[in-house]
N, C-alpha and C positions, 0 to 999 in steps of 0.2 A: 850871705846867709850864715847865721850862727845858730848853734844849738845851745840853749841855756838850760841848765839843770838846777832846780831848787834842791840843793844837796843836803839840806838840814834833815829832811825826812825821806829822801828817796832811798828805797831799798838797795842794798849792795848789788843784787842781781840786775836791777834796772841800770845802775851806773855802769856795770860791766858790759851790758848790751850797748849802751851809748858809747863806751870807749871803742868797741869794735866797729860800730857804725861810723864813728869819727874817723877812724883809720881807713876803713873801706871806701868811704865817700869823700875823703879828704876835706872834712868839714870841721871848721873851727868850733871847738866845744868848750864851754865855760861852766865850771861848777861854782856855785855861789853858796856860801854857808857862813854861819857865825862861829864855827869851830875850825880848827886847823885841819886841812885835808892832806892826805898823803896820796899823790898821784902815782899810778903805775908807770914804770919806765917804758920807753919805746913809742910814745904817742906825742909827736912833736906839736900837734895841733890842739892838744889838751892843756887847759890851764885852770887855775883855781883862784877865786877871789874870796878873801876872808873879810867879812864886814863886822862892824861892832856887835856887841852881844845883845842888843835889844831884840825882842821877839820877832818883829817883822822887818828887820834890817835887810835880810836877803831878798825878801819880796820887793821891798822898795828899790833896791839896787837893780834887780832884774826889770822891774817896771820902768825905771828911768833909762836903762841902757838898751833894751830890746827895741827893734824897729820892725816895720812891716817886712814880711818875708822871712823873718827868723822863726825858729821853732823852740818851744819851751816845754819842759817836762816838769809838772808840778801836780800835787794833789791838793794844793791850796786854792779853794774856789774863789776867794776874794782876789787873789793874784790873777787867776785866769780871767776874772771879770774885768780887770784892768788891761790885760794883754789882748784879748780877742778883738775889742773895738779898734785897736791899733793895727790890726792886720797880722798879728803874730799867731801862728798855728800852735795851739796848746793841746797837749795830751796828758792824761794822768798816768801814773805808773802801771796801770792795768791795760793801757792802750786805748782808753776811751777818749774820744776827741771832744773838746769843748767847742761849741759853735755859737754863733751870734743868736741862733734860735733857741739854744738850750741853756746858755749861761745865766740868763735872767731867772729862769725857773730854779736852776740849781742853787743860785745865790739866795733866792727867797726861802727855799727849803732849809738851807744851811742856817740862815738867820733865825728862822722859826724854831729849829731844833736847839739852837744856842739859847734862845729866849726861854725855852722849856727847861733847859738844864739850870 
């Protein structure tokens, strides 16, 4: 099991909570971003992956690497829509869980709102 963090937009406080959980649970944790990340010292199971600068590169990387049983933290609904059917547990930075029952509706609302903009 791995914890994947979509670190491009994850609030710092959420990252810090994940660092502590990584240490307490002995859980491999991977932050993925298109920016250089500085990791705090003292967390041997914590790593970072820097992807190319395209807008959805971090999302694509997580979607390709995550497997059933992993956990992902993201506020990106399209990424969650890719991960949930794979058996990845997905939560947003506020702690809301994306489920197979809710992700379709969330994606539809997101796409509708994007169309309105």
